[in-house]
mmCIF file of the N, C-alpha and C atoms, coordinates in Angstrom:
data_MODEL
# 
_entry.id   MODEL 
# 
loop_
_atom_site.group_PDB 
_atom_site.id 
_atom_site.type_symbol 
_atom_site.label_atom_id 
_atom_site.label_alt_id 
_atom_site.label_comp_id 
_atom_site.label_asym_id 
_atom_site.label_entity_id 
_atom_site.label_seq_id 
_atom_site.pdbx_PDB_ins_code 
_atom_site.Cartn_x 
_atom_site.Cartn_y 
_atom_site.Cartn_z 
_atom_site.occupancy 
_atom_site.B_iso_or_equiv 
_atom_site.pdbx_formal_charge 
_atom_site.auth_seq_id 
_atom_site.auth_comp_id 
_atom_site.auth_asym_id 
_atom_site.auth_atom_id 
_atom_site.pdbx_PDB_model_num 
ATOM 1   N N  . MET A 1 1  ? -14.069 -8.310  3.850   1.00 0.00 ? 1  MET A N  1 
ATOM 2   C CA . MET A 1 1  ? -13.190 -7.671  2.897   1.00 0.00 ? 1  MET A CA 1 
ATOM 3   C C  . MET A 1 1  ? -13.551 -6.187  2.825   1.00 0.00 ? 1  MET A C  1 
ATOM 4   N N  . GLN A 1 2  ? -12.531 -5.367  2.798   1.00 0.00 ? 2  GLN A N  1 
ATOM 5   C CA . GLN A 1 2  ? -12.715 -3.920  2.701   1.00 0.00 ? 2  GLN A CA 1 
ATOM 6   C C  . GLN A 1 2  ? -11.949 -3.428  1.487   1.00 0.00 ? 2  GLN A C  1 
ATOM 7   N N  . HIS A 1 3  ? -12.570 -2.551  0.696   1.00 0.00 ? 3  HIS A N  1 
ATOM 8   C CA . HIS A 1 3  ? -11.953 -2.016  -0.513  1.00 0.00 ? 3  HIS A CA 1 
ATOM 9   C C  . HIS A 1 3  ? -11.640 -0.537  -0.280  1.00 0.00 ? 3  HIS A C  1 
ATOM 10  N N  . VAL A 1 4  ? -10.371 -0.157  -0.457  1.00 0.00 ? 4  VAL A N  1 
ATOM 11  C CA . VAL A 1 4  ? -9.930  1.223   -0.259  1.00 0.00 ? 4  VAL A CA 1 
ATOM 12  C C  . VAL A 1 4  ? -9.258  1.699   -1.538  1.00 0.00 ? 4  VAL A C  1 
ATOM 13  N N  . CYS A 1 5  ? -9.685  2.861   -2.038  1.00 0.00 ? 5  CYS A N  1 
ATOM 14  C CA . CYS A 1 5  ? -9.077  3.448   -3.240  1.00 0.00 ? 5  CYS A CA 1 
ATOM 15  C C  . CYS A 1 5  ? -8.249  4.662   -2.841  1.00 0.00 ? 5  CYS A C  1 
ATOM 16  N N  . ILE A 1 6  ? -7.120  4.804   -3.480  1.00 0.00 ? 6  ILE A N  1 
ATOM 17  C CA . ILE A 1 6  ? -6.280  5.977   -3.270  1.00 0.00 ? 6  ILE A CA 1 
ATOM 18  C C  . ILE A 1 6  ? -5.874  6.476   -4.650  1.00 0.00 ? 6  ILE A C  1 
ATOM 19  N N  . SER A 1 7  ? -5.682  7.790   -4.787  1.00 0.00 ? 7  SER A N  1 
ATOM 20  C CA . SER A 1 7  ? -5.386  8.339   -6.107  1.00 0.00 ? 7  SER A CA 1 
ATOM 21  C C  . SER A 1 7  ? -4.362  9.463   -6.011  1.00 0.00 ? 7  SER A C  1 
ATOM 22  N N  . GLY A 1 8  ? -3.828  9.828   -7.176  1.00 0.00 ? 8  GLY A N  1 
ATOM 23  C CA . GLY A 1 8  ? -2.887  10.941  -7.266  1.00 0.00 ? 8  GLY A CA 1 
ATOM 24  C C  . GLY A 1 8  ? -1.502  10.572  -6.774  1.00 0.00 ? 8  GLY A C  1 
ATOM 25  N N  . ARG A 1 9  ? -0.814  11.577  -6.265  1.00 0.00 ? 9  ARG A N  1 
ATOM 26  C CA . ARG A 1 9  ? 0.541   11.395  -5.739  1.00 0.00 ? 9  ARG A CA 1 
ATOM 27  C C  . ARG A 1 9  ? 0.458   10.845  -4.317  1.00 0.00 ? 9  ARG A C  1 
ATOM 28  N N  . VAL A 1 10 ? 1.218   9.807   -4.064  1.00 0.00 ? 10 VAL A N  1 
ATOM 29  C CA . VAL A 1 10 ? 1.260   9.233   -2.718  1.00 0.00 ? 10 VAL A CA 1 
ATOM 30  C C  . VAL A 1 10 ? 2.696   9.370   -2.232  1.00 0.00 ? 10 VAL A C  1 
ATOM 31  N N  . ASP A 1 11 ? 2.878   10.327  -1.325  1.00 0.00 ? 11 ASP A N  1 
ATOM 32  C CA . ASP A 1 11 ? 4.213   10.624  -0.811  1.00 0.00 ? 11 ASP A CA 1 
ATOM 33  C C  . ASP A 1 11 ? 4.141   10.760  0.705   1.00 0.00 ? 11 ASP A C  1 
ATOM 34  N N  . ALA A 1 12 ? 5.174   11.302  1.301   1.00 0.00 ? 12 ALA A N  1 
ATOM 35  C CA . ALA A 1 12 ? 5.247   11.399  2.761   1.00 0.00 ? 12 ALA A CA 1 
ATOM 36  C C  . ALA A 1 12 ? 4.029   12.105  3.357   1.00 0.00 ? 12 ALA A C  1 
ATOM 37  N N  . ALA A 1 13 ? 3.514   13.092  2.655   1.00 0.00 ? 13 ALA A N  1 
ATOM 38  C CA . ALA A 1 13 ? 2.379   13.855  3.159   1.00 0.00 ? 13 ALA A CA 1 
ATOM 39  C C  . ALA A 1 13 ? 1.103   13.020  3.250   1.00 0.00 ? 13 ALA A C  1 
ATOM 40  N N  . ARG A 1 14 ? 1.044   11.909  2.535   1.00 0.00 ? 14 ARG A N  1 
ATOM 41  C CA . ARG A 1 14 ? -0.174  11.094  2.511   1.00 0.00 ? 14 ARG A CA 1 
ATOM 42  C C  . ARG A 1 14 ? -0.027  9.762   3.229   1.00 0.00 ? 14 ARG A C  1 
ATOM 43  N N  . CYS A 1 15 ? 1.107   9.530   3.846   1.00 0.00 ? 15 CYS A N  1 
ATOM 44  C CA . CYS A 1 15 ? 1.327   8.241   4.517   1.00 0.00 ? 15 CYS A CA 1 
ATOM 45  C C  . CYS A 1 15 ? 0.349   8.005   5.656   1.00 0.00 ? 15 CYS A C  1 
ATOM 46  N N  . GLN A 1 16 ? -0.013  9.039   6.378   1.00 0.00 ? 16 GLN A N  1 
ATOM 47  C CA . GLN A 1 16 ? -0.973  8.875   7.470   1.00 0.00 ? 16 GLN A CA 1 
ATOM 48  C C  . GLN A 1 16 ? -2.315  8.393   6.929   1.00 0.00 ? 16 GLN A C  1 
ATOM 49  N N  . GLU A 1 17 ? -2.690  8.905   5.772   1.00 0.00 ? 17 GLU A N  1 
ATOM 50  C CA . GLU A 1 17 ? -3.922  8.451   5.117   1.00 0.00 ? 17 GLU A CA 1 
ATOM 51  C C  . GLU A 1 17 ? -3.835  6.955   4.797   1.00 0.00 ? 17 GLU A C  1 
ATOM 52  N N  . LEU A 1 18 ? -2.693  6.520   4.299   1.00 0.00 ? 18 LEU A N  1 
ATOM 53  C CA . LEU A 1 18 ? -2.491  5.096   4.019   1.00 0.00 ? 18 LEU A CA 1 
ATOM 54  C C  . LEU A 1 18 ? -2.605  4.266   5.294   1.00 0.00 ? 18 LEU A C  1 
ATOM 55  N N  . LEU A 1 19 ? -2.002  4.750   6.361   1.00 0.00 ? 19 LEU A N  1 
ATOM 56  C CA . LEU A 1 19 ? -1.996  4.001   7.623   1.00 0.00 ? 19 LEU A CA 1 
ATOM 57  C C  . LEU A 1 19 ? -3.395  3.805   8.201   1.00 0.00 ? 19 LEU A C  1 
ATOM 58  N N  . SER A 1 20 ? -4.345  4.613   7.764   1.00 0.00 ? 20 SER A N  1 
ATOM 59  C CA . SER A 1 20 ? -5.709  4.473   8.285   1.00 0.00 ? 20 SER A CA 1 
ATOM 60  C C  . SER A 1 20 ? -6.317  3.113   7.944   1.00 0.00 ? 20 SER A C  1 
ATOM 61  N N  . VAL A 1 21 ? -5.791  2.418   6.942   1.00 0.00 ? 21 VAL A N  1 
ATOM 62  C CA . VAL A 1 21 ? -6.331  1.089   6.623   1.00 0.00 ? 21 VAL A CA 1 
ATOM 63  C C  . VAL A 1 21 ? -6.071  0.098   7.756   1.00 0.00 ? 21 VAL A C  1 
ATOM 64  N N  . LEU A 1 22 ? -5.116  0.403   8.623   1.00 0.00 ? 22 LEU A N  1 
ATOM 65  C CA . LEU A 1 22 ? -4.844  -0.482  9.759   1.00 0.00 ? 22 LEU A CA 1 
ATOM 66  C C  . LEU A 1 22 ? -6.001  -0.506  10.753  1.00 0.00 ? 22 LEU A C  1 
ATOM 67  N N  . GLU A 1 23 ? -6.868  0.483   10.686  1.00 0.00 ? 23 GLU A N  1 
ATOM 68  C CA . GLU A 1 23 ? -8.010  0.557   11.593  1.00 0.00 ? 23 GLU A CA 1 
ATOM 69  C C  . GLU A 1 23 ? -9.195  -0.272  11.106  1.00 0.00 ? 23 GLU A C  1 
ATOM 70  N N  . LEU A 1 24 ? -9.109  -0.784  9.888   1.00 0.00 ? 24 LEU A N  1 
ATOM 71  C CA . LEU A 1 24 ? -10.220 -1.549  9.330   1.00 0.00 ? 24 LEU A CA 1 
ATOM 72  C C  . LEU A 1 24 ? -10.257 -2.949  9.940   1.00 0.00 ? 24 LEU A C  1 
ATOM 73  N N  . PRO A 1 25 ? -11.447 -3.425  10.288  1.00 0.00 ? 25 PRO A N  1 
ATOM 74  C CA . PRO A 1 25 ? -11.552 -4.738  10.923  1.00 0.00 ? 25 PRO A CA 1 
ATOM 75  C C  . PRO A 1 25 ? -11.591 -5.905  9.932   1.00 0.00 ? 25 PRO A C  1 
ATOM 76  N N  . ALA A 1 26 ? -11.553 -5.628  8.657   1.00 0.00 ? 26 ALA A N  1 
ATOM 77  C CA . ALA A 1 26 ? -11.715 -6.674  7.640   1.00 0.00 ? 26 ALA A CA 1 
ATOM 78  C C  . ALA A 1 26 ? -10.566 -7.672  7.656   1.00 0.00 ? 26 ALA A C  1 
ATOM 79  N N  . GLN A 1 27 ? -10.871 -8.907  7.314   1.00 0.00 ? 27 GLN A N  1 
ATOM 80  C CA . GLN A 1 27 ? -9.854  -9.949  7.200   1.00 0.00 ? 27 GLN A CA 1 
ATOM 81  C C  . GLN A 1 27 ? -8.892  -9.639  6.056   1.00 0.00 ? 27 GLN A C  1 
ATOM 82  N N  . THR A 1 28 ? -9.441  -9.112  4.951   1.00 0.00 ? 28 THR A N  1 
ATOM 83  C CA . THR A 1 28 ? -8.636  -8.752  3.785   1.00 0.00 ? 28 THR A CA 1 
ATOM 84  C C  . THR A 1 28 ? -8.925  -7.308  3.414   1.00 0.00 ? 28 THR A C  1 
ATOM 85  N N  . VAL A 1 29 ? -7.870  -6.542  3.193   1.00 0.00 ? 29 VAL A N  1 
ATOM 86  C CA . VAL A 1 29 ? -7.998  -5.161  2.750   1.00 0.00 ? 29 VAL A CA 1 
ATOM 87  C C  . VAL A 1 29 ? -7.469  -5.086  1.324   1.00 0.00 ? 29 VAL A C  1 
ATOM 88  N N  . HIS A 1 30 ? -8.334  -4.658  0.409   1.00 0.00 ? 30 HIS A N  1 
ATOM 89  C CA . HIS A 1 30 ? -7.924  -4.432  -0.971  1.00 0.00 ? 30 HIS A CA 1 
ATOM 90  C C  . HIS A 1 30 ? -7.577  -2.954  -1.111  1.00 0.00 ? 30 HIS A C  1 
ATOM 91  N N  . LEU A 1 31 ? -6.326  -2.675  -1.450  1.00 0.00 ? 31 LEU A N  1 
ATOM 92  C CA . LEU A 1 31 ? -5.880  -1.303  -1.666  1.00 0.00 ? 31 LEU A CA 1 
ATOM 93  C C  . LEU A 1 31 ? -5.783  -1.092  -3.168  1.00 0.00 ? 31 LEU A C  1 
ATOM 94  N N  . ASP A 1 32 ? -6.718  -0.320  -3.713  1.00 0.00 ? 32 ASP A N  1 
ATOM 95  C CA . ASP A 1 32 ? -6.811  -0.082  -5.152  1.00 0.00 ? 32 ASP A CA 1 
ATOM 96  C C  . ASP A 1 32 ? -5.938  1.122   -5.510  1.00 0.00 ? 32 ASP A C  1 
ATOM 97  N N  . LEU A 1 33 ? -4.930  0.874   -6.335  1.00 0.00 ? 33 LEU A N  1 
ATOM 98  C CA . LEU A 1 33 ? -3.958  1.910   -6.694  1.00 0.00 ? 33 LEU A CA 1 
ATOM 99  C C  . LEU A 1 33 ? -4.114  2.381   -8.139  1.00 0.00 ? 33 LEU A C  1 
ATOM 100 N N  . GLU A 1 34 ? -5.220  2.052   -8.767  1.00 0.00 ? 34 GLU A N  1 
ATOM 101 C CA . GLU A 1 34 ? -5.397  2.336   -10.193 1.00 0.00 ? 34 GLU A CA 1 
ATOM 102 C C  . GLU A 1 34 ? -5.193  3.808   -10.536 1.00 0.00 ? 34 GLU A C  1 
ATOM 103 N N  . GLN A 1 35 ? -5.621  4.704   -9.673  1.00 0.00 ? 35 GLN A N  1 
ATOM 104 C CA . GLN A 1 35 ? -5.539  6.135   -9.959  1.00 0.00 ? 35 GLN A CA 1 
ATOM 105 C C  . GLN A 1 35 ? -4.288  6.804   -9.380  1.00 0.00 ? 35 GLN A C  1 
ATOM 106 N N  . VAL A 1 36 ? -3.357  6.008   -8.874  1.00 0.00 ? 36 VAL A N  1 
ATOM 107 C CA . VAL A 1 36 ? -2.114  6.555   -8.319  1.00 0.00 ? 36 VAL A CA 1 
ATOM 108 C C  . VAL A 1 36 ? -1.175  6.910   -9.468  1.00 0.00 ? 36 VAL A C  1 
ATOM 109 N N  . THR A 1 37 ? -0.620  8.114   -9.405  1.00 0.00 ? 37 THR A N  1 
ATOM 110 C CA . THR A 1 37 ? 0.279   8.582   -10.466 1.00 0.00 ? 37 THR A CA 1 
ATOM 111 C C  . THR A 1 37 ? 1.739   8.608   -10.039 1.00 0.00 ? 37 THR A C  1 
ATOM 112 N N  . PHE A 1 38 ? 1.994   8.526   -8.725  1.00 0.00 ? 38 PHE A N  1 
ATOM 113 C CA . PHE A 1 38 ? 3.362   8.625   -8.218  1.00 0.00 ? 38 PHE A CA 1 
ATOM 114 C C  . PHE A 1 38 ? 3.412   8.055   -6.812  1.00 0.00 ? 38 PHE A C  1 
ATOM 115 N N  . VAL A 1 39 ? 4.477   7.318   -6.500  1.00 0.00 ? 39 VAL A N  1 
ATOM 116 C CA . VAL A 1 39 ? 4.760   6.913   -5.122  1.00 0.00 ? 39 VAL A CA 1 
ATOM 117 C C  . VAL A 1 39 ? 6.223   7.208   -4.832  1.00 0.00 ? 39 VAL A C  1 
ATOM 118 N N  . ASP A 1 40 ? 6.503   7.675   -3.624  1.00 0.00 ? 40 ASP A N  1 
ATOM 119 C CA . ASP A 1 40 ? 7.896   7.860   -3.225  1.00 0.00 ? 40 ASP A CA 1 
ATOM 120 C C  . ASP A 1 40 ? 8.268   6.770   -2.221  1.00 0.00 ? 40 ASP A C  1 
ATOM 121 N N  . HIS A 1 41 ? 9.504   6.813   -1.752  1.00 0.00 ? 41 HIS A N  1 
ATOM 122 C CA . HIS A 1 41 ? 9.961   5.752   -0.849  1.00 0.00 ? 41 HIS A CA 1 
ATOM 123 C C  . HIS A 1 41 ? 9.190   5.736   0.468   1.00 0.00 ? 41 HIS A C  1 
ATOM 124 N N  . HIS A 1 42 ? 8.671   6.878   0.888   1.00 0.00 ? 42 HIS A N  1 
ATOM 125 C CA . HIS A 1 42 ? 7.867   6.912   2.114   1.00 0.00 ? 42 HIS A CA 1 
ATOM 126 C C  . HIS A 1 42 ? 6.596   6.079   1.928   1.00 0.00 ? 42 HIS A C  1 
ATOM 127 N N  . ALA A 1 43 ? 5.950   6.240   0.792   1.00 0.00 ? 43 ALA A N  1 
ATOM 128 C CA . ALA A 1 43 ? 4.726   5.489   0.510   1.00 0.00 ? 43 ALA A CA 1 
ATOM 129 C C  . ALA A 1 43 ? 5.014   3.996   0.400   1.00 0.00 ? 43 ALA A C  1 
ATOM 130 N N  . ILE A 1 44 ? 6.096   3.655   -0.266  1.00 0.00 ? 44 ILE A N  1 
ATOM 131 C CA . ILE A 1 44 ? 6.461   2.244   -0.415  1.00 0.00 ? 44 ILE A CA 1 
ATOM 132 C C  . ILE A 1 44 ? 6.753   1.621   0.947   1.00 0.00 ? 44 ILE A C  1 
ATOM 133 N N  . ASP A 1 45 ? 7.502   2.332   1.777   1.00 0.00 ? 45 ASP A N  1 
ATOM 134 C CA . ASP A 1 45 ? 7.787   1.829   3.127   1.00 0.00 ? 45 ASP A CA 1 
ATOM 135 C C  . ASP A 1 45 ? 6.507   1.682   3.943   1.00 0.00 ? 45 ASP A C  1 
ATOM 136 N N  . THR A 1 46 ? 5.578   2.618   3.767   1.00 0.00 ? 46 THR A N  1 
ATOM 137 C CA . THR A 1 46 ? 4.315   2.558   4.496   1.00 0.00 ? 46 THR A CA 1 
ATOM 138 C C  . THR A 1 46 ? 3.476   1.369   4.040   1.00 0.00 ? 46 THR A C  1 
ATOM 139 N N  . ILE A 1 47 ? 3.429   1.122   2.740   1.00 0.00 ? 47 ILE A N  1 
ATOM 140 C CA . ILE A 1 47 ? 2.700   -0.044  2.229   1.00 0.00 ? 47 ILE A CA 1 
ATOM 141 C C  . ILE A 1 47 ? 3.305   -1.323  2.793   1.00 0.00 ? 47 ILE A C  1 
ATOM 142 N N  . ARG A 1 48 ? 4.613   -1.391  2.834   1.00 0.00 ? 48 ARG A N  1 
ATOM 143 C CA . ARG A 1 48 ? 5.292   -2.565  3.394   1.00 0.00 ? 48 ARG A CA 1 
ATOM 144 C C  . ARG A 1 48 ? 4.952   -2.710  4.887   1.00 0.00 ? 48 ARG A C  1 
ATOM 145 N N  . GLN A 1 49 ? 4.948   -1.600  5.611   1.00 0.00 ? 49 GLN A N  1 
ATOM 146 C CA . GLN A 1 49 ? 4.620   -1.611  7.042   1.00 0.00 ? 49 GLN A CA 1 
ATOM 147 C C  . GLN A 1 49 ? 3.176   -2.085  7.263   1.00 0.00 ? 49 GLN A C  1 
ATOM 148 N N  . ILE A 1 50 ? 2.260   -1.596  6.447   1.00 0.00 ? 50 ILE A N  1 
ATOM 149 C CA . ILE A 1 50 ? 0.859   -2.011  6.550   1.00 0.00 ? 50 ILE A CA 1 
ATOM 150 C C  . ILE A 1 50 ? 0.737   -3.509  6.326   1.00 0.00 ? 50 ILE A C  1 
ATOM 151 N N  . ASP A 1 51 ? 1.400   -3.998  5.295   1.00 0.00 ? 51 ASP A N  1 
ATOM 152 C CA . ASP A 1 51 ? 1.361   -5.426  4.983   1.00 0.00 ? 51 ASP A CA 1 
ATOM 153 C C  . ASP A 1 51 ? 1.862   -6.255  6.165   1.00 0.00 ? 51 ASP A C  1 
ATOM 154 N N  . GLN A 1 52 ? 2.968   -5.843  6.759   1.00 0.00 ? 52 GLN A N  1 
ATOM 155 C CA . GLN A 1 52 ? 3.542   -6.580  7.889   1.00 0.00 ? 52 GLN A CA 1 
ATOM 156 C C  . GLN A 1 52 ? 2.623   -6.548  9.105   1.00 0.00 ? 52 GLN A C  1 
ATOM 157 N N  . GLN A 1 53 ? 2.078   -5.379  9.408   1.00 0.00 ? 53 GLN A N  1 
ATOM 158 C CA . GLN A 1 53 ? 1.216   -5.270  10.587  1.00 0.00 ? 53 GLN A CA 1 
ATOM 159 C C  . GLN A 1 53 ? -0.074  -6.064  10.422  1.00 0.00 ? 53 GLN A C  1 
ATOM 160 N N  . LEU A 1 54 ? -0.662  -6.004  9.233   1.00 0.00 ? 54 LEU A N  1 
ATOM 161 C CA . LEU A 1 54 ? -1.872  -6.792  8.998   1.00 0.00 ? 54 LEU A CA 1 
ATOM 162 C C  . LEU A 1 54 ? -1.566  -8.279  9.091   1.00 0.00 ? 54 LEU A C  1 
ATOM 163 N N  . SER A 1 55 ? -0.436  -8.678  8.557   1.00 0.00 ? 55 SER A N  1 
ATOM 164 C CA . SER A 1 55 ? -0.035  -10.086 8.603   1.00 0.00 ? 55 SER A CA 1 
ATOM 165 C C  . SER A 1 55 ? 0.105   -10.576 10.044  1.00 0.00 ? 55 SER A C  1 
ATOM 166 N N  . HIS A 1 56 ? 0.671   -9.750  10.905  1.00 0.00 ? 56 HIS A N  1 
ATOM 167 C CA . HIS A 1 56 ? 0.826   -10.120 12.317  1.00 0.00 ? 56 HIS A CA 1 
ATOM 168 C C  . HIS A 1 56 ? -0.526  -10.291 13.010  1.00 0.00 ? 56 HIS A C  1 
ATOM 169 N N  . ARG A 1 57 ? -1.550  -9.651  12.468  1.00 0.00 ? 57 ARG A N  1 
ATOM 170 C CA . ARG A 1 57 ? -2.899  -9.761  13.045  1.00 0.00 ? 57 ARG A CA 1 
ATOM 171 C C  . ARG A 1 57 ? -3.760  -10.764 12.274  1.00 0.00 ? 57 ARG A C  1 
ATOM 172 N N  . ASN A 1 58 ? -3.104  -11.585 11.464  1.00 0.00 ? 58 ASN A N  1 
ATOM 173 C CA . ASN A 1 58 ? -3.812  -12.571 10.632  1.00 0.00 ? 58 ASN A CA 1 
ATOM 174 C C  . ASN A 1 58 ? -4.803  -11.930 9.672   1.00 0.00 ? 58 ASN A C  1 
ATOM 175 N N  . GLN A 1 59 ? -4.456  -10.745 9.219   1.00 0.00 ? 59 GLN A N  1 
ATOM 176 C CA . GLN A 1 59 ? -5.207  -10.064 8.177   1.00 0.00 ? 59 GLN A CA 1 
ATOM 177 C C  . GLN A 1 59 ? -4.307  -10.018 6.943   1.00 0.00 ? 59 GLN A C  1 
ATOM 178 N N  . ARG A 1 60 ? -4.879  -9.580  5.828   1.00 0.00 ? 60 ARG A N  1 
ATOM 179 C CA . ARG A 1 60 ? -4.105  -9.585  4.595   1.00 0.00 ? 60 ARG A CA 1 
ATOM 180 C C  . ARG A 1 60 ? -4.329  -8.304  3.809   1.00 0.00 ? 60 ARG A C  1 
ATOM 181 N N  . LEU A 1 61 ? -3.255  -7.799  3.203   1.00 0.00 ? 61 LEU A N  1 
ATOM 182 C CA . LEU A 1 61 ? -3.320  -6.660  2.296   1.00 0.00 ? 61 LEU A CA 1 
ATOM 183 C C  . LEU A 1 61 ? -3.154  -7.182  0.882   1.00 0.00 ? 61 LEU A C  1 
ATOM 184 N N  . GLU A 1 62 ? -4.060  -6.771  0.005   1.00 0.00 ? 62 GLU A N  1 
ATOM 185 C CA . GLU A 1 62 ? -3.946  -7.100  -1.412  1.00 0.00 ? 62 GLU A CA 1 
ATOM 186 C C  . GLU A 1 62 ? -3.937  -5.805  -2.201  1.00 0.00 ? 62 GLU A C  1 
ATOM 187 N N  . LEU A 1 63 ? -2.906  -5.627  -3.005  1.00 0.00 ? 63 LEU A N  1 
ATOM 188 C CA . LEU A 1 63 ? -2.829  -4.461  -3.873  1.00 0.00 ? 63 LEU A CA 1 
ATOM 189 C C  . LEU A 1 63 ? -3.575  -4.778  -5.161  1.00 0.00 ? 63 LEU A C  1 
ATOM 190 N N  . ARG A 1 64 ? -4.425  -3.858  -5.587  1.00 0.00 ? 64 ARG A N  1 
ATOM 191 C CA . ARG A 1 64 ? -5.243  -4.052  -6.784  1.00 0.00 ? 64 ARG A CA 1 
ATOM 192 C C  . ARG A 1 64 ? -4.966  -2.957  -7.805  1.00 0.00 ? 64 ARG A C  1 
ATOM 193 N N  . HIS A 1 65 ? -5.060  -3.335  -9.068  1.00 0.00 ? 65 HIS A N  1 
ATOM 194 C CA . HIS A 1 65 ? -4.950  -2.385  -10.185 1.00 0.00 ? 65 HIS A CA 1 
ATOM 195 C C  . HIS A 1 65 ? -3.717  -1.491  -10.052 1.00 0.00 ? 65 HIS A C  1 
ATOM 196 N N  . VAL A 1 66 ? -2.583  -2.103  -9.846  1.00 0.00 ? 66 VAL A N  1 
ATOM 197 C CA . VAL A 1 66 ? -1.336  -1.362  -9.625  1.00 0.00 ? 66 VAL A CA 1 
ATOM 198 C C  . VAL A 1 66 ? -0.786  -0.892  -10.972 1.00 0.00 ? 66 VAL A C  1 
ATOM 199 N N  . PRO A 1 67 ? -0.635  0.432   -11.173 1.00 0.00 ? 67 PRO A N  1 
ATOM 200 C CA . PRO A 1 67 ? -0.054  0.933   -12.422 1.00 0.00 ? 67 PRO A CA 1 
ATOM 201 C C  . PRO A 1 67 ? 1.373   0.408   -12.608 1.00 0.00 ? 67 PRO A C  1 
ATOM 202 N N  . ASP A 1 68 ? 1.787   0.281   -13.850 1.00 0.00 ? 68 ASP A N  1 
ATOM 203 C CA . ASP A 1 68 ? 3.108   -0.277  -14.151 1.00 0.00 ? 68 ASP A CA 1 
ATOM 204 C C  . ASP A 1 68 ? 4.239   0.454   -13.433 1.00 0.00 ? 68 ASP A C  1 
ATOM 205 N N  . ALA A 1 69 ? 4.200   1.787   -13.423 1.00 0.00 ? 69 ALA A N  1 
ATOM 206 C CA . ALA A 1 69 ? 5.277   2.555   -12.783 1.00 0.00 ? 69 ALA A CA 1 
ATOM 207 C C  . ALA A 1 69 ? 5.325   2.286   -11.280 1.00 0.00 ? 69 ALA A C  1 
ATOM 208 N N  . VAL A 1 70 ? 4.170   2.167   -10.667 1.00 0.00 ? 70 VAL A N  1 
ATOM 209 C CA . VAL A 1 70 ? 4.105   1.883   -9.231  1.00 0.00 ? 70 VAL A CA 1 
ATOM 210 C C  . VAL A 1 70 ? 4.581   0.454   -8.967  1.00 0.00 ? 70 VAL A C  1 
ATOM 211 N N  . ARG A 1 71 ? 4.154   -0.481  -9.811  1.00 0.00 ? 71 ARG A N  1 
ATOM 212 C CA . ARG A 1 71 ? 4.585   -1.871  -9.667  1.00 0.00 ? 71 ARG A CA 1 
ATOM 213 C C  . ARG A 1 71 ? 6.111   -1.974  -9.773  1.00 0.00 ? 71 ARG A C  1 
ATOM 214 N N  . LEU A 1 72 ? 6.692   -1.259  -10.725 1.00 0.00 ? 72 LEU A N  1 
ATOM 215 C CA . LEU A 1 72 ? 8.144   -1.274  -10.898 1.00 0.00 ? 72 LEU A CA 1 
ATOM 216 C C  . LEU A 1 72 ? 8.841   -0.730  -9.653  1.00 0.00 ? 72 LEU A C  1 
ATOM 217 N N  . ALA A 1 73 ? 8.339   0.378   -9.110  1.00 0.00 ? 73 ALA A N  1 
ATOM 218 C CA . ALA A 1 73 ? 8.938   0.949   -7.898  1.00 0.00 ? 73 ALA A CA 1 
ATOM 219 C C  . ALA A 1 73 ? 8.859   -0.041  -6.740  1.00 0.00 ? 73 ALA A C  1 
ATOM 220 N N  . LEU A 1 74 ? 7.733   -0.722  -6.598  1.00 0.00 ? 74 LEU A N  1 
ATOM 221 C CA . LEU A 1 74 ? 7.587   -1.718  -5.532  1.00 0.00 ? 74 LEU A CA 1 
ATOM 222 C C  . LEU A 1 74 ? 8.535   -2.894  -5.744  1.00 0.00 ? 74 LEU A C  1 
ATOM 223 N N  . GLU A 1 75 ? 8.656   -3.347  -6.979  1.00 0.00 ? 75 GLU A N  1 
ATOM 224 C CA . GLU A 1 75 ? 9.543   -4.479  -7.266  1.00 0.00 ? 75 GLU A CA 1 
ATOM 225 C C  . GLU A 1 75 ? 11.005  -4.125  -7.020  1.00 0.00 ? 75 GLU A C  1 
ATOM 226 N N  . ILE A 1 76 ? 11.413  -2.941  -7.449  1.00 0.00 ? 76 ILE A N  1 
ATOM 227 C CA . ILE A 1 76 ? 12.808  -2.521  -7.268  1.00 0.00 ? 76 ILE A CA 1 
ATOM 228 C C  . ILE A 1 76 ? 13.144  -2.429  -5.789  1.00 0.00 ? 76 ILE A C  1 
ATOM 229 N N  . THR A 1 77 ? 12.282  -1.812  -5.010  1.00 0.00 ? 77 THR A N  1 
ATOM 230 C CA . THR A 1 77 ? 12.588  -1.653  -3.586  1.00 0.00 ? 77 THR A CA 1 
ATOM 231 C C  . THR A 1 77 ? 12.488  -2.973  -2.846  1.00 0.00 ? 77 THR A C  1 
ATOM 232 N N  . THR A 1 78 ? 11.609  -3.850  -3.279  1.00 0.00 ? 78 THR A N  1 
ATOM 233 C CA . THR A 1 78 ? 11.512  -5.160  -2.641  1.00 0.00 ? 78 THR A CA 1 
ATOM 234 C C  . THR A 1 78 ? 12.801  -5.936  -2.860  1.00 0.00 ? 78 THR A C  1 
ATOM 235 N N  . ARG A 1 79 ? 13.336  -5.872  -4.055  1.00 0.00 ? 79 ARG A N  1 
ATOM 236 C CA . ARG A 1 79 ? 14.612  -6.546  -4.332  1.00 0.00 ? 79 ARG A CA 1 
ATOM 237 C C  . ARG A 1 79 ? 15.733  -5.941  -3.495  1.00 0.00 ? 79 ARG A C  1 
ATOM 238 N N  . ARG A 1 80 ? 15.698  -4.633  -3.341  1.00 0.00 ? 80 ARG A N  1 
ATOM 239 C CA . ARG A 1 80 ? 16.739  -3.950  -2.586  1.00 0.00 ? 80 ARG A CA 1 
ATOM 240 C C  . ARG A 1 80 ? 16.738  -4.386  -1.128  1.00 0.00 ? 80 ARG A C  1 
ATOM 241 N N  . TYR A 1 81 ? 15.559  -4.609  -0.571  1.00 0.00 ? 81 TYR A N  1 
ATOM 242 C CA . TYR A 1 81 ? 15.450  -4.956  0.840   1.00 0.00 ? 81 TYR A CA 1 
ATOM 243 C C  . TYR A 1 81 ? 15.465  -6.455  1.088   1.00 0.00 ? 81 TYR A C  1 
ATOM 244 N N  . ALA A 1 82 ? 15.360  -7.239  0.044   1.00 0.00 ? 82 ALA A N  1 
ATOM 245 C CA . ALA A 1 82 ? 15.279  -8.694  0.228   1.00 0.00 ? 82 ALA A CA 1 
ATOM 246 C C  . ALA A 1 82 ? 16.601  -9.274  0.665   1.00 0.00 ? 82 ALA A C  1 
# 
């Protein structure tokens, strides 16, 4: 298990930083979002992409300490794409 924390605004400029979790060899990656204050659609798409790629490699992404505003953005976009 690998624990990764990210903070502040997570937008297009920080997506490459998010993608770096794909290089981790851990079976489960915990992405701690407690200190995140904003996510845009680029970040949400990147989180979804990370989840899919890890799943294809029999790894798992777990989001931890997700702020309410971030959780709402993820839920809204998930419904939109479902």
